[in-house]
N, C-alpha and C positions, 0 to 999 in steps of 0.2 A: 431551963426547960426540962421537963420530965419525958422519958420515953413513953410514947403513946401506949405501947403494949404492956408496960408495967402498971398502967392505970386501967387495963382493959376490964377488969371485974366491975369497977365503978362505972366505967363508960357503958358497958353492957346494960347495966341497970338504968342509966339515964336514957339510953336508946329505947329500951323496952317500955319505959314509962312515958315516952314521948308520944304524942298523937301523930306527929309527922317529923321527918328528918330531911333537911336539905343538904345535899352533898355538893360542895363547890370546890372545883379544882383549877389551879393553874395547869398549863400543859407542859411546856418544855422544862425539863428538870424535875417535874412532879409526876406526871403520868408516863412520861417517856424520858430516857436519859438524854443529856446534852450531847449532841453529835457535831461533827466538823462542819456540816452544811445544814442550813435550816430545812431544806427540802428533803433531807434524809431522816427527819425525826418522825417516822411512822408510828402510829399507835400500836403497841404490842397486841397481838390477837387475843390473848387472855384478858387484857384490860377491856378491849372492845366487847368481848362476850359478857363480862361482868356489868358494864355500863348498860348494855342492851337488856340484860336480865332485870336490873334495878329500874329501868325505865318503865317497865310494865307493872310496877307496884305503885298503887295510888297513895301509899303512905310515904313514898320516897320521891324527892325531886333531885335531879342531877343537872348541874350546869358546869360548863368549862369556860373559864374567864382567862383570856390571853391577850398579849400584846400583838399577836398575829392578826392579819386581816381575817374577816369572817369567812371569806371564800377559801383561804388557805387552811384555816383551822378545820372547817368541815371536811375539806378534801383529805386531810390527814387522818381524821377520826372516822367519819362516815357513819355514825350511828344516828339514824333519824329519831325524831320524837323527844330529844333532850334539848336543853337550852345551850346555845353557843353565844358567847360575848367576845367580840373581837375589838382590836385597837383600844384595849384597856377600858372599854365601856362605850365607845362611840358607835359600835354596831352590835345588834342583838338579833338572834334568830331563835325562835321558839315555836311550839306547835301553833301558836296564834298568828305567826307571820314573821316577816323580817323588817326591822326598823334600823335606819341608818341616819346618823347626824352628818350631814355633808358640809364640807368647807365652802365658804363663799368663794366667788370667782376670784376676788382679790387675794384671799389667802392661798387659793390653789396656784395662782401665778407666782406668789412668793415662794411656795414650796418647790415649784419647778425651777425657779432661779437658784434656790439653795442646792437642789440636786445637781444642777449644772455646775455650780461653783465647786462642790465637793468632788464631782466627777473630774473636773479639771485639775484639782490639787492632789487627789488621792487615787484617781482611777487607774493609774499605771502601777500602783503597788501590788506586788504578788499576793494573792489570797484575799484581797479586799472584796467584800460583797455588799452591794447596795440593794436594799429591799424596799420597793415602793409599795406602801400600804394604803395608798390613796389619800388617807387623812394624815399620814405622817411618814417619815423616812427613817429606816434603820440602817446603820452602818456597822456591819459585822467584821471584826478583825481577828477572829479566832485563828484563822489560817495565815495571817500576816506575820512574817518573821519579826521577832522581838526588836530587831534593830530599827524597824520602822514604826514601832508603837508610839514613840514620842511625837513623830510627825502626825500620826492619826489624832492623838490627843490635842495637839496644837491647832490643827486645822478645824476640828470639830468645835473646840472651845472658841475659836475665832468666829465661827458661825453663831454661837451663843451670844457673843458680845455684839456682833453686828445686827442680829435680828431679835435681840432679847425682849423688845417691846411686844412682839407678837408671837414669838416662838421660844420654846425652852428645850434644853438638852438634858435628857435623863440617861443615866448609865445603868446597864445591866451586866450580865455575865458575858464579857468580851463583845459587847455591843453598845453603841450609842443610839439613842432615838431622838430625832428632832420632831417635837410635838407642838401643836398649836396651844397657845395659852388660853385654854378654856377650862371650865370646871368639870373635869372628868378624871377619874382614877378608879382603881379596882375596889376601893372602899365604897365609893359612891355607886359603883355598879352593883355591889352586893346589896346595898340599901335599896336600890331600885328593884332588884329581883325579889326581895322580901316584902316590899310594899304591896299591899293588897292581899297578902296571904294571912290566914288566921294566926295571930301571935300566940294565943294560948296553946301550950303544948308543942310549939315548934322548936326544934333543935337544929340549928345550922352548924355544919362543919366547914372549915376552909383549910385547904392544903396548898402551900406555895413554897417556892424555893428562892425567890429573888427579892430585890429591894422593892419592886413595884407591888409585891404582895403584902408589904408591911402596912399599907393603908387599910387593907381588908382585915388584917390581924387586929389593928387598933380599933376599927369600927366594931368588930364582934367581941371585943374584950369584955368579959363578964356576961355576955349574952349568947355565947356559942362555944364551940370547940375549935381552937386554932392550932394548926400543925405545920411547923417548919420542916421542910425536906432538905436535909443536909447535915453537916457536922454540928453537934450540940453546942460547941463553943462559939458558934457564930452569933453575934448580937442580933436579937430578934424580939419582937413584941408577942410572938406566939407563946402559947402555954405549954405545948408539947412538941416533940420532934420525932421524925422517922429518918433513917439515914439515907435512903435511896428510893428511887421510883419503884424498885422491886418490893420494897416494904409497903409502899402505898398499894401495890397490887395485892399484897397479902392482907392489908386492911380491908380491901373490897371483898375478899373472900370471907373474912371474919364477919364483916358487917352483914353480908348476904345471909349468913347463918344465924344472925341475931334479929335485926329489923325491929321497928316499932311494934308494940303489942296490940295497938288498936288501929282499926282501919278508919281514918278520918276522911278519906277521899279528897284530901287537900290537893293532890296532884293528878286528878283524873284528866286525861287528855280528851 
């Protein structure tokens, strides 16, 4: 991967020649640093200001794509008029309205049973956090002492074996997610967001820091600008990297000073 700012001269040219640019961001670890508790990951004020500024430009689209629930994601960022995608693509909120893919009653009952099972086996561990996202369940163990990590892994993997026909276990940064086995991921979410927009002259960017963002990187390969946020030695399908969310905030400032050269009106609200 190449540092994004080392290629900035070329990227500026691509941005200014584009008719429209779609900026797509993961949230945790990308727009805001990873913190000890999910509820503490507030959007930095300067990032919120940049997002609001770009929202009002009809040449620029802004979307946040996260594993968090839609309600949680909007509550942390709070910028109206941009697109929010929650639960890796199961929920979407944009200026046109809110769309949610709901679990069937049978799947919802299964998730309740899974949550109760994990609560019984892991609920007494110090620092464990269960996050009910309605359509899936996250098990955060960042604050769990290392001596208990093996137990967390064992119990979560047991859920994967027991419920593998209908549910899958995915691993992120100090978190496991139990998700329904349906066709959704961040790459598909990006495809759906781009669908219906004019392809000619459209330049999408995607920024992410986790394994779940790799689907989006692979989908946009050769058709957009993909940026991994983190150490450059990390294996990733992204073309570029930035070290930290602070560097992503710097990108927003640089981008705002550049912007596409023509007003296509592609993102008029």
